[in-house]
N, C-alpha and C positions, 0 to 999 in steps of 0.2 A: 225732295230728300230721297236718296236711294233707299230701297226697301231694307237693305242690310244694315244701314246706318242706324244707330241707336243713340238716343239723346242721353247725354251725361249731365246729371244734375248734382249740384253740391249738396252734401249732407250737412247736418248740424256741426259735425266735427271739422268741416272744411275739406273733406275728401269727396271724391266722386264715385258714384256707383252706377252700374248699368240698370236700366229699367227692366221691367218684367220680373222683379223679385230677385235679381242676382245681387248678392252681398259682396262687399269689397273683401279683398284678401286680407287675412289677419296680419298684423305687423310681425316682423321677425323677432323671435325671442333672443335675448342677450344673456349669456352665461359668463360669470366671471372666471378668469383663467388663473387666479391666484392659487387655488388649491392644487391644480395640476402642476404649476411651476414649483410649488413647495414640495410636492411629492418627488419630482425629478431631482431637486437639490438634495433632498434627504437620501435618495437612492445613490447619487454620485458620492456623497460623503460616506455612505456605508461601504460602497465598493472600494474607495480609497483606503478606508480603515482596514478592511479585510486584506487588501493587497499589502499594505504596510506591515500588518501583523504577520502575514505569510513570509514576507522577505526577512523580517526580523527573526522569526523562528528558524528560517533556513540558514541565516548567518550563524545563529547560536548553535544550531545542530552541526554545521561544518566545523565551527571552532571547537566544539566539544569532541567531535571525532578526532580532530588533529591533536587536541590536548591529551586525549586518552592514548592515542598512538605514540605520542612523544614520551609519556609516562614521566613527568617532571619529578625530580627529587629535590629535597631541601638543600639550599646552599650551605656550605660549611665556612664559618667565620671564626677563626681561632686566634687567640693571643699567643704569639710565639715567643716574643722577647720583650722584656721590660728593662730599660736602662735608666739608672739614676744619674742625672747630670749634676744635680745640686740638691742639697737638703740642709737647711739651717733652721735653728730654733732659738728664739730670743724671748726672754721673760721680763716681766715687770714685777720687781720684788721690793716694794717699799718697806723700809725697816721701821720698827717702833720700839719704844722703851717699856719695860715692865715696871713693877712697883719698886724694884731695887735700883732702877736706873740702868739696867743691862739691856743692850740692844738685842732685839728679838727679830729673827727673820722668818716671818710667817710663810705659809705656802703661797706660791705665786698667784696673784689675783688675775693676771692675764698672761697669755703667751701667744706669740705669733709664729706661724710656720711658713717658711718659704721653701718651695719645692719645684723642681723641674724634672719631669720624667718623660722618657721617650718610649712610645708603644709601637710595636711592630706586629701587625695582624697579617694573617694569611687567609685570603679568600679563595675557596676552591669551588669551581662549578662543575659538577659531575654530569650535567645534562647535555642533551643533544642540541639544545638551543641556548641562546645567550640570556644573560641576566642583567637587568638594569637596576643599579643601586641608586637610591636617593642619598641625600646628605645625611651623614651619621654623626651623632653627638655622643660624647663620652664625658662622664663626671667622676672625679676622684673624691672620695669621702673618707672622713675619719670619725668613727663612732657615730655614724648617722649624720654628720655635719658636712655639707658640701663645701669643698675647698676651692675647686677650680674645674673648668670645662675645656674641652677641645672638640673641634668639629672636623670632619673629613668630607670634602666635596664629593658629590655623586659621580659615578663612573659606570661604564658599560663593560661587561666581562664576556668574552667569547666563550663558546661551548667547549667543554673538556679542557679547561685552562686553570692555571693557578696564578694568583696575583698577590703581590705584597702591598699592604696598605699601612702607611705610617701616620702617626699622630703624636703631637707633643702637648702635654698638659703642664702649664706654668702656673704656679701658685705664688703670689707676691704678698708676703706678710699677712696671711689670713689669721685673723684674731680669734682666739678661743677664750671662753669664759673660765671662771675659776676652777670648776670641777674638771672640765675637759683639759684645761691647762695642766692641772696637777697630774692627770692620767698621762698626758703626753710627756711631761718631764720624767715621770717614773718609768714609762716604757723606754724612753730614749737613754736615760742615764743608768738605770739598774738592769734592765733586760736587754738593752741594745737591740730592740726590735719595735718598730712602729708598723702596725698593721693598717693598711688602707684597702679600700674597695674601689674598683673601677666598674662603673655601670654604664651601659649604653644600649641603644636600640638602633638596629641596622635595618632600614627599610629596603625591600627588594621587590621586583616584578619580573616574572619570567616572560620573555618575549617570544612569541610564536607568529611567524609570517607578518612581522610589523605590527602585531597586536600584543598589547601588554595584558597580562593576567591581573586579577585584583591584587591590591597591595598585600604583601606578606611581611612579616617582621621577625627578625632574629634578635633575641635579647641576650646581651652579654653581661655576665656577672663574674668578676674576677677578684679574688682576695690575694693581695700581695703583701709581703713582709719586707721591710727595708731596714738595713743596719745603718744607723747614722754614722757609726765610726768608720765602717768600711765604704760607706756611700755606694751600697750595692743591694741587689735583691737577694734575699736568702730563701724565699719560698714563694710559690705561686700556685694557686688552684683556681681553675675557671670552670664555670658551668654555663651551658647554653640551653635556651628554651626551644630551639628548633623553630618551626613555623607557627606563627599565630596571626590570624587575620585581624 
């Protein structure tokens, strides 16, 4: 055996070590990599969140700067004309007999109102940008009782423009109970004036660079007085609430 060769003997663990007191090399240590992978994933998520937040704030800042530069004003939505196409009142007046056998005509127990009115609104956009209107709904009421409704489809209005918007409210034999029927007959026959209210909400969005502002609303509240004999409007007063989010 050459002098430099050394005998290798098995150890109780099945390994070999060199003689002359040299011990075997310790086994390699194993460290799990789950903690480092989790930290990397959390770091990526944090970076993405910060980047998304920065881009969102940047877009909001640009939109706010443009919005303030444009200086949007509230749209004007005014009721210009009201035309009565038809108005008819029919009553139910059952007669009864008193103690002497004389026919008595009490106050009407019910009355029905048929009405067709044409509304002409004017939408004015004083802004440098366009306005996008949603569907508008209008209701005609008598003494707090809704009689009929009308809707106007949504539309887009260019900057610095005026547009006419038409709506027709048709009421087909709307029934009123005894107290309201008596008031309607008295107003129509004695005073020749029937006062109605036209209520509506007009939703609008100001459009800047293909971006729409949060929804704003213009409330319409008009009191109109109709002469049943003349089949025409004798008085009109309108109020508007401007912009309300």
